[in-house]
Every structure is written in structure tokens, then in C-alpha cells.
C-alpha atoms as a printed R data frame, in Angstrom:
    type eleno elety resid chain resno       x      y      z
1   ATOM     1    CA   MET     A     1  -8.887 44.916 -1.521
2   ATOM     2    CA   ILE     A     2  -8.226 46.026  2.060
3   ATOM     3    CA   LYS     A     3 -11.470 44.408  3.187
4   ATOM     4    CA   MET     A     4 -10.537 41.200  1.401
5   ATOM     5    CA   LYS     A     5  -7.133 41.100  3.135
6   ATOM     6    CA   ALA     A     6  -8.745 41.661  6.515
7   ATOM     7    CA   ARG     A     7 -11.202 38.894  5.859
8   ATOM     8    CA   ALA     A     8  -8.388 36.557  4.783
9   ATOM     9    CA   SER     A     9  -6.523 37.309  7.996
10  ATOM    10    CA   ARG     A    10  -9.555 36.406 10.095
11  ATOM    11    CA   THR     A    11 -10.044 33.302  7.954
12  ATOM    12    CA   SER     A    12  -6.554 32.185  9.006
13  ATOM    13    CA   LEU     A    13  -7.689 32.131 12.627
14  ATOM    14    CA   ALA     A    14 -10.738 30.089 11.705
15  ATOM    15    CA   MET     A    15  -8.527 27.669  9.757
16  ATOM    16    CA   SER     A    16  -6.145 27.358 12.700
17  ATOM    17    CA   PHE     A    17  -9.023 26.095 14.837
18  ATOM    18    CA   ALA     A    18 -10.444 23.862 12.149
19  ATOM    19    CA   ILE     A    19  -7.136 22.266 11.120
20  ATOM    20    CA   PRO     A    20  -6.722 20.266 14.329
21  ATOM    21    CA   LEU     A    21  -9.934 18.417 13.489
22  ATOM    22    CA   LEU     A    22  -8.531 16.870 10.322
23  ATOM    23    CA   MET     A    23  -7.608 13.207 10.547
24  ATOM    24    CA   ALA     A    24  -8.595  9.583 11.022
25  ATOM    25    CA   ALA     A    25  -6.587  6.633 12.359
26  ATOM    26    CA   LEU     A    26  -7.546  3.200 13.592
27  ATOM    27    CA   PRO     A    27  -5.901  0.534 15.771
28  ATOM    28    CA   ALA     A    28  -5.277 -2.844 14.210
29  ATOM    29    CA   GLN     A    29  -3.674 -6.204 14.887
30  ATOM    30    CA   ALA     A    30  -1.698 -6.209 11.627
31  ATOM    31    CA   ALA     A    31  -0.191 -3.397  9.611
32  ATOM    32    CA   GLN     A    32  -2.904 -1.316  7.980
33  ATOM    33    CA   SER     A    33  -3.018  1.982  6.118
34  ATOM    34    CA   TYR     A    34  -5.734  4.608  5.734
35  ATOM    35    CA   GLN     A    35  -6.140  7.681  3.582
36  ATOM    36    CA   THR     A    36  -8.274 10.664  4.600
37  ATOM    37    CA   ASP     A    37  -8.791 13.850  2.594
38  ATOM    38    CA   TYR     A    38 -10.621 16.968  3.738
39  ATOM    39    CA   ARG     A    39 -12.010 20.147  2.225
40  ATOM    40    CA   ILE     A    40 -12.300 23.280  4.364
41  ATOM    41    CA   SER     A    41 -14.823 25.862  3.213
42  ATOM    42    CA   LEU     A    42 -16.354 29.182  4.218
43  ATOM    43    CA   TYR     A    43 -19.626 30.423  2.679
44  ATOM    44    CA   GLY     A    44 -19.448 27.360  0.442
45  ATOM    45    CA   LEU     A    45 -16.092 28.457 -1.007
46  ATOM    46    CA   SER     A    46 -13.021 26.266 -0.590
47  ATOM    47    CA   ILE     A    47 -10.320 27.900  1.543
48  ATOM    48    CA   ALA     A    48  -8.065 24.908  2.254
49  ATOM    49    CA   LYS     A    49  -7.488 21.245  1.508
50  ATOM    50    CA   ALA     A    50  -5.791 18.580  3.613
51  ATOM    51    CA   SER     A    51  -4.658 15.013  3.062
52  ATOM    52    CA   PHE     A    52  -3.543 12.479  5.693
53  ATOM    53    CA   SER     A    53  -1.944  9.061  5.483
54  ATOM    54    CA   THR     A    54  -2.198  6.867  8.575
55  ATOM    55    CA   LYS     A    55  -0.204  3.680  9.181
56  ATOM    56    CA   VAL     A    56  -0.982  1.404 12.114
57  ATOM    57    CA   THR     A    57   1.400 -1.390 13.142
58  ATOM    58    CA   ASP     A    58   1.458 -3.502 16.327
59  ATOM    59    CA   GLY     A    59  -0.542 -1.006 18.361
60  ATOM    60    CA   SER     A    60   1.384  2.081 17.264
61  ATOM    61    CA   TYR     A    61   0.375  4.726 14.753
62  ATOM    62    CA   ARG     A    62   1.983  7.331 12.519
63  ATOM    63    CA   VAL     A    63   0.140 10.066 10.682
64  ATOM    64    CA   THR     A    64   1.723 12.156  7.936
65  ATOM    65    CA   GLY     A    65  -0.177 14.886  6.186
66  ATOM    66    CA   THR     A    66  -0.231 18.027  4.104
67  ATOM    67    CA   LEU     A    67  -2.372 21.149  4.235
68  ATOM    68    CA   ALA     A    68  -2.613 24.014  1.766
69  ATOM    69    CA   SER     A    69  -4.833 27.033  1.316
70  ATOM    70    CA   SER     A    70  -6.928 26.886 -1.839
71  ATOM    71    CA   GLY     A    71  -9.354 28.879 -3.926
72  ATOM    72    CA   LEU     A    72  -9.715 32.585 -3.225
73  ATOM    73    CA   ALA     A    73  -7.988 32.242  0.154
74  ATOM    74    CA   SER     A    74  -4.701 31.301 -1.509
75  ATOM    75    CA   LEU     A    75  -4.548 34.728 -3.172
76  ATOM    76    CA   PHE     A    76  -4.573 36.569  0.154
77  ATOM    77    CA   ASP     A    77  -3.459 34.031  2.737
78  ATOM    78    CA   ASP     A    78  -0.992 31.614  1.150
79  ATOM    79    CA   THR     A    79  -0.328 28.779  3.614
80  ATOM    80    CA   ASP     A    80   0.964 25.248  3.135
81  ATOM    81    CA   GLY     A    81   2.495 22.769  5.533
82  ATOM    82    CA   LYS     A    82   3.431 19.223  6.459
83  ATOM    83    CA   LEU     A    83   2.657 17.273  9.615
84  ATOM    84    CA   ASP     A    84   4.088 14.147 11.279
85  ATOM    85    CA   VAL     A    85   2.528 12.538 14.365
86  ATOM    86    CA   SER     A    86   3.367  9.281 16.146
87  ATOM    87    CA   GLY     A    87   2.068  7.415 19.164
88  ATOM    88    CA   GLN     A    88   0.571  4.183 20.424
89  ATOM    89    CA   PHE     A    89  -2.846  2.904 21.375
90  ATOM    90    CA   ALA     A    90  -3.676  2.294 25.042
91  ATOM    91    CA   ASN     A    91  -6.928  1.069 26.594
92  ATOM    92    CA   SER     A    92  -8.006  4.691 27.014
93  ATOM    93    CA   GLY     A    93  -7.246  5.520 23.381
94  ATOM    94    CA   PRO     A    94  -4.359  7.069 21.402
95  ATOM    95    CA   VAL     A    95  -1.350  8.303 23.421
96  ATOM    96    CA   PRO     A    96   1.021 10.546 21.412
97  ATOM    97    CA   ASN     A    97   4.806 10.363 21.371
98  ATOM    98    CA   SER     A    98   5.590 13.264 19.067
99  ATOM    99    CA   TYR     A    99   3.926 15.978 17.004
100 ATOM   100    CA   VAL     A   100   5.781 17.996 14.361
101 ATOM   101    CA   VAL     A   101   4.245 20.529 11.990
102 ATOM   102    CA   LYS     A   102   6.201 22.669  9.546
103 ATOM   103    CA   TYR     A   103   4.473 25.270  7.410
104 ATOM   104    CA   ARG     A   104   4.947 28.372  5.332
105 ATOM   105    CA   HIS     A   105   2.642 31.311  5.946
106 ATOM   106    CA   GLY     A   106   3.142 33.958  3.284
107 ATOM   107    CA   ASN     A   107   6.924 34.391  3.072
108 ATOM   108    CA   ARG     A   108   7.656 33.060  6.557
109 ATOM   109    CA   ASN     A   109   8.614 29.514  7.526
110 ATOM   110    CA   LYS     A   110   7.327 28.301 10.897
111 ATOM   111    CA   SER     A   111   7.419 25.050 12.854
112 ATOM   112    CA   THR     A   112   6.156 23.478 16.059
113 ATOM   113    CA   SER     A   113   7.549 20.340 17.699
114 ATOM   114    CA   ILE     A   114   6.071 18.636 20.781
115 ATOM   115    CA   THR     A   115   7.348 15.534 22.581
116 ATOM   116    CA   PHE     A   116   5.294 13.509 25.052
117 ATOM   117    CA   ALA     A   117   5.856 10.840 27.693
118 ATOM   118    CA   ASN     A   118   2.904  8.862 29.074
119 ATOM   119    CA   GLY     A   119   0.452 11.469 27.864
120 ATOM   120    CA   ASN     A   120   2.331 14.422 29.377
121 ATOM   121    CA   VAL     A   121   4.184 17.127 27.444
122 ATOM   122    CA   THR     A   122   7.953 16.990 28.036
123 ATOM   123    CA   ASN     A   123   9.165 19.589 25.525
124 ATOM   124    CA   THR     A   124   7.826 22.183 23.079
125 ATOM   125    CA   THR     A   125   9.817 24.067 20.451
126 ATOM   126    CA   ASN     A   126   8.333 26.844 18.303
127 ATOM   127    CA   VAL     A   127  10.241 28.535 15.479
128 ATOM   128    CA   PRO     A   128  10.009 31.493 15.583
129 ATOM   129    CA   PRO     A   129   9.276 31.727 19.340
130 ATOM   130    CA   ILE     A   130   5.749 32.669 20.400
131 ATOM   131    CA   ARG     A   131   5.144 36.397 20.740
132 ATOM   132    CA   LYS     A   132   3.239 36.819 23.977
133 ATOM   133    CA   LYS     A   133   0.958 39.819 23.949
134 ATOM   134    CA   LYS     A   134  -0.770 41.847 26.627
135 ATOM   135    CA   ASN     A   135  -3.037 39.862 28.984
136 ATOM   136    CA   TRP     A   136  -1.310 36.595 28.068
137 ATOM   137    CA   VAL     A   137  -2.552 33.548 29.993
138 ATOM   138    CA   GLU     A   138   0.575 31.561 30.845
139 ATOM   139    CA   LEU     A   139   0.756 27.776 30.697
140 ATOM   140    CA   SER     A   140   1.375 25.952 33.964
141 ATOM   141    CA   THR     A   141   2.953 22.543 34.440
142 ATOM   142    CA   ALA     A   142  -0.444 21.104 35.327
143 ATOM   143    CA   ASP     A   143  -1.899 22.366 32.027
144 ATOM   144    CA   LEU     A   144   0.441 20.023 30.118
145 ATOM   145    CA   LEU     A   145  -0.459 16.804 31.928
146 ATOM   146    CA   SER     A   146  -2.792 14.217 30.366
147 ATOM   147    CA   VAL     A   147  -3.125 16.052 27.066
148 ATOM   148    CA   ALA     A   148  -2.766 15.207 23.389
149 ATOM   149    CA   ASP     A   149  -1.769 16.971 20.211
150 ATOM   150    CA   PRO     A   150  -4.577 18.209 17.919
151 ATOM   151    CA   ILE     A   151  -4.359 15.095 15.755
152 ATOM   152    CA   SER     A   152  -4.186 12.311 18.346
153 ATOM   153    CA   GLY     A   153  -6.593 14.239 20.555
154 ATOM   154    CA   VAL     A   154  -9.555 14.031 18.197
155 ATOM   155    CA   MET     A   155  -9.400 10.230 17.957
156 ATOM   156    CA   VAL     A   156 -12.063  9.220 20.459
157 ATOM   157    CA   SER     A   157 -12.085  5.783 22.045
158 ATOM   158    CA   ALA     A   158 -15.643  4.519 22.591
159 ATOM   159    CA   ASP     A   159 -17.522  1.205 22.673
160 ATOM   160    CA   SER     A   160 -20.229  2.533 20.344
161 ATOM   161    CA   PRO     A   161 -21.241  5.756 18.578
162 ATOM   162    CA   ASP     A   162 -23.624  6.560 21.442
163 ATOM   163    CA   HIS     A   163 -20.674  6.793 23.865
164 ATOM   164    CA   VAL     A   164 -18.583  9.256 21.828
165 ATOM   165    CA   CYS     A   165 -20.292 12.484 22.842
166 ATOM   166    CA   GLY     A   166 -19.707 12.167 26.582
167 ATOM   167    CA   LYS     A   167 -15.993 12.905 26.206
168 ATOM   168    CA   THR     A   168 -13.890 16.009 26.865
169 ATOM   169    CA   LEU     A   169 -10.916 16.397 24.519
170 ATOM   170    CA   HIS     A   170  -7.795 17.909 26.110
171 ATOM   171    CA   LEU     A   171  -5.753 19.469 23.281
172 ATOM   172    CA   TYR     A   172  -2.403 21.266 23.058
173 ATOM   173    CA   ASP     A   173  -1.007 22.614 19.784
174 ATOM   174    CA   GLY     A   174   2.342 23.905 21.012
175 ATOM   175    CA   GLN     A   175   0.963 27.255 22.079
176 ATOM   176    CA   THR     A   176  -2.592 26.981 23.325
177 ATOM   177    CA   ARG     A   177  -4.280 24.500 25.665
178 ATOM   178    CA   VAL     A   178  -7.981 24.077 25.075
179 ATOM   179    CA   ASP     A   179 -10.687 21.659 26.086
180 ATOM   180    CA   LEU     A   180 -13.452 20.615 23.733
181 ATOM   181    CA   LYS     A   181 -16.368 19.438 25.838
182 ATOM   182    CA   LEU     A   182 -18.546 17.136 23.753
183 ATOM   183    CA   SER     A   183 -22.255 16.600 24.385
184 ATOM   184    CA   PRO     A   184 -24.901 14.553 22.523
185 ATOM   185    CA   SER     A   185 -26.695 16.086 19.564
186 ATOM   186    CA   GLY     A   186 -29.062 13.354 18.407
187 ATOM   187    CA   LYS     A   187 -28.653  9.734 17.409
188 ATOM   188    CA   ALA     A   188 -26.249  8.203 14.897
189 ATOM   189    CA   GLN     A   189 -27.159  8.929 11.276
190 ATOM   190    CA   PRO     A   190 -26.008  7.498  7.921
191 ATOM   191    CA   PHE     A   191 -22.922  9.137  6.420
192 ATOM   192    CA   ALA     A   192 -21.244  8.402  3.103
193 ATOM   193    CA   THR     A   193 -18.117  9.632  1.362
194 ATOM   194    CA   LYS     A   194 -15.401  8.076 -0.797
195 ATOM   195    CA   GLY     A   195 -14.292  4.845  0.893
196 ATOM   196    CA   PHE     A   196 -16.900  4.934  3.670
197 ATOM   197    CA   LYS     A   197 -20.592  4.244  4.083
198 ATOM   198    CA   GLY     A   198 -22.043  3.741  7.553
199 ATOM   199    CA   ASN     A   199 -23.294  5.474 10.668
200 ATOM   200    CA   ALA     A   200 -21.779  8.632 12.143
201 ATOM   201    CA   ILE     A   201 -22.559 10.447 15.373
202 ATOM   202    CA   THR     A   202 -22.727 14.238 15.736
203 ATOM   203    CA   CYS     A   203 -21.700 15.962 18.963
204 ATOM   204    CA   SER     A   204 -22.019 19.560 20.035
205 ATOM   205    CA   ALA     A   205 -18.710 20.958 21.294
206 ATOM   206    CA   LYS     A   206 -17.947 23.679 23.824
207 ATOM   207    CA   PHE     A   207 -14.662 25.534 23.282
208 ATOM   208    CA   VAL     A   208 -12.897 26.151 26.615
209 ATOM   209    CA   PRO     A   209  -9.536 27.988 26.467
210 ATOM   210    CA   ILE     A   210  -7.234 26.925 29.301
211 ATOM   211    CA   ALA     A   211  -3.904 28.726 28.768
212 ATOM   212    CA   GLY     A   212  -1.426 29.900 26.148
213 ATOM   213    CA   TYR     A   213  -3.588 32.636 24.623
214 ATOM   214    CA   GLN     A   214  -4.320 36.351 24.857
215 ATOM   215    CA   SER     A   215  -7.195 36.932 27.252
216 ATOM   216    CA   GLY     A   216  -9.841 39.241 25.838
217 ATOM   217    CA   ARG     A   217  -8.978 38.613 22.187
218 ATOM   218    CA   LYS     A   218 -12.235 38.930 20.250
219 ATOM   219    CA   ALA     A   219 -11.804 35.773 18.197
220 ATOM   220    CA   ILE     A   220 -11.117 33.659 21.296
221 ATOM   221    CA   GLU     A   221 -14.007 35.243 23.202
222 ATOM   222    CA   TYR     A   222 -16.340 34.487 20.303
223 ATOM   223    CA   LEU     A   223 -15.299 30.824 20.175
224 ATOM   224    CA   LYS     A   224 -15.693 30.599 23.935
225 ATOM   225    CA   ASN     A   225 -19.006 32.393 24.388
226 ATOM   226    CA   SER     A   226 -20.892 32.541 21.097
227 ATOM   227    CA   SER     A   227 -19.645 29.928 18.643
228 ATOM   228    CA   GLN     A   228 -21.798 26.998 17.639
229 ATOM   229    CA   ILE     A   229 -19.512 24.013 17.082
230 ATOM   230    CA   SER     A   230 -20.392 20.493 15.987
231 ATOM   231    CA   LEU     A   231 -18.203 17.459 15.291
232 ATOM   232    CA   THR     A   232 -19.385 14.348 13.454
233 ATOM   233    CA   PHE     A   233 -17.430 11.149 14.162
234 ATOM   234    CA   ALA     A   234 -17.263  7.846 12.308
235 ATOM   235    CA   SER     A   235 -15.317  4.604 12.639
236 ATOM   236    CA   LEU     A   236 -13.973  2.371  9.915
237 ATOM   237    CA   GLY     A   237 -14.554 -1.362 10.320
238 ATOM   238    CA   ASP     A   238 -14.911 -2.712 13.858
239 ATOM   239    CA   SER     A   239 -12.525 -0.177 15.384
240 ATOM   240    CA   ALA     A   240 -13.326  1.381 18.727
241 ATOM   241    CA   ILE     A   241 -11.669  4.625 17.614
242 ATOM   242    CA   TYR     A   242 -13.869  7.371 16.178
243 ATOM   243    CA   SER     A   243 -12.497 10.271 14.131
244 ATOM   244    CA   PRO     A   244 -14.097 13.397 12.607
245 ATOM   245    CA   VAL     A   245 -15.665 13.202  9.157
246 ATOM   246    CA   LEU     A   246 -17.427 16.567  9.451
247 ATOM   247    CA   ALA     A   247 -16.907 19.657 11.597
248 ATOM   248    CA   LYS     A   248 -18.693 22.998 11.677
249 ATOM   249    CA   VAL     A   249 -17.150 25.896 13.579
250 ATOM   250    CA   GLY     A   250 -18.957 29.198 13.957
251 ATOM   251    CA   THR     A   251 -16.641 32.222 13.713
252 ATOM   252    CA   GLN     A   252 -17.097 35.982 13.585
253 ATOM   253    CA   ILE     A   253 -16.990 35.881  9.783
254 ATOM   254    CA   GLY     A   254 -19.157 32.808  9.223
255 ATOM   255    CA   THR     A   255 -19.204 29.044  9.690
256 ATOM   256    CA   VAL     A   256 -16.085 27.132  8.699
257 ATOM   257    CA   THR     A   257 -16.950 23.623  7.461
258 ATOM   258    CA   VAL     A   258 -14.485 20.735  7.391
259 ATOM   259    CA   TYR     A   259 -15.721 17.781  5.303
260 ATOM   260    CA   ALA     A   260 -14.099 14.413  4.668
261 ATOM   261    CA   THR     A   261 -14.027 13.888  0.909
262 ATOM   262    CA   ARG     A   262 -12.258 10.550  1.484
263 ATOM   263    CA   PHE     A   263 -12.235  8.242  4.533
264 ATOM   264    CA   GLU     A   264 -10.809  4.983  3.321
265 ATOM   265    CA   LYS     A   265  -8.747  1.938  4.196
266 ATOM   266    CA   VAL     A   266  -6.135  1.485  1.457
267 ATOM   267    CA   GLN     A   267  -4.198 -1.558  2.743
């Protein structure tokens, strides 16, 4: 039982990295809605499920979603939460206005709220406050410029699938600033799931921690130096915005897989 609890604790860290990859949203001329559902698994066993509803109107977007641990993980690491993100589409891609996530981890309620202006972070509130440990890498003002929340930040603006993997994603989750440096990993391949059938492009990703983390922490060092990470992106319709339909993240305890079980326009 002790080993199982330790494994569940490490799984939480893996989930915390995988969760930011979970969404899809598309710009449109008229109001449109999309539904995306994801399954997160480890060793083929489900550890979490997520569902996102995206509404796009007049160049702005809003994403609401839920996430909950599932399967064996829910016995040892009970987590569920709700998320609300808003922003607008610019020529360079999505630009967030706000990011709010509220969740319960075990018996504790937690929340993170971020506000943005022109792509820069203007305020962050964490409840409870972040506990900074030894060797903490502090955030600087420059670290919070030209960044996006973990939801808006994984919507990649590109003219075609072949142009997706040359991007670097600058992400901030309310505590940690990371870059995901994408690089090509082959040509576009067919991908199908509920509501979608078309081509998807897979990129390799390099995890680069910038600030807001404990230097030397084994899990972070593994993601930085040893993890094999891949993200597969797809676009619905003629949109120039690509979002993840599959992600694989190597961790110390195995590969966490995030798979889109639904990627569908509903209105």
C-alpha cells in the first residue's frame, strides 16, 4: 500500500504536466462551439479524464472544462477541478485574457487565477499561496512577458501542418514558467477519433524550465534532461489553429499518454 501511495503521488506530478495539453479551440467568423474529451493513461490504465467546451464568437474564445482522476488513481490521488479560460485571436494566434482553475486535491481546495494584458501577465493569485522550497528559482518580470496560460498556449497558429513543429510554446500556469520547444518528427499522418478524421502532425518537444520551480528536483530534472515528449496536433475544418489530439510524456514512472476521445464541432 505504501508503494502504491508513493506511485500515486508521482503520478500527480505527471498529470500536472499532461493536463496543460488538454484542449482544442478554433477561430471562426460566426459563433461556433466545439467539444473535446481526453483520456489520460499510464501503463495503459486510465488515471484521469477531461472534457472541454469551447465557444468562439467574433474573434474571441472561451473554454470551460472539467478534469477528474479516474480508475485506480482515484483511490489514492483523488483530484477533480474546473477551468475557465478566455481570450481573443490575433494574427499571431490566441492571446489570453484570463485563466482560472479551481480544484480539489484530496481534502484540500485550491485555485489559481491569472489575468493578462496584451499577452503579458498582470496578476496571479494562488490559494493557498505557493510554498517555495530550497533552491527556488524566482520569477522575474521578464519571465511573464509574451506568455500564455497552459490552455491558450497549446493552440498553435500555422498555415499548414508542416509549419506547426517550428514553434516554441511559452507557458505559465500560475507558478511555473516553461518553454516547450517543438521540432519536426515526420510528416502529417491520418488521425481519427469521434468527430474528427483527417491529418495530424506529430512534433517532438523539449521541456525547458524557466522559473517558478525548485532547482534540482528529480522530477523536473528528468523532464528537462531525459524525458521523451511528443505532441500530435490537428485542426478542425479550415482553421489555422492546431491543437493537441495526442501527447506522450515520459516520466520517471512511465509514459503518460493523453488521447483525444472526442474532437468535434457541435454547433
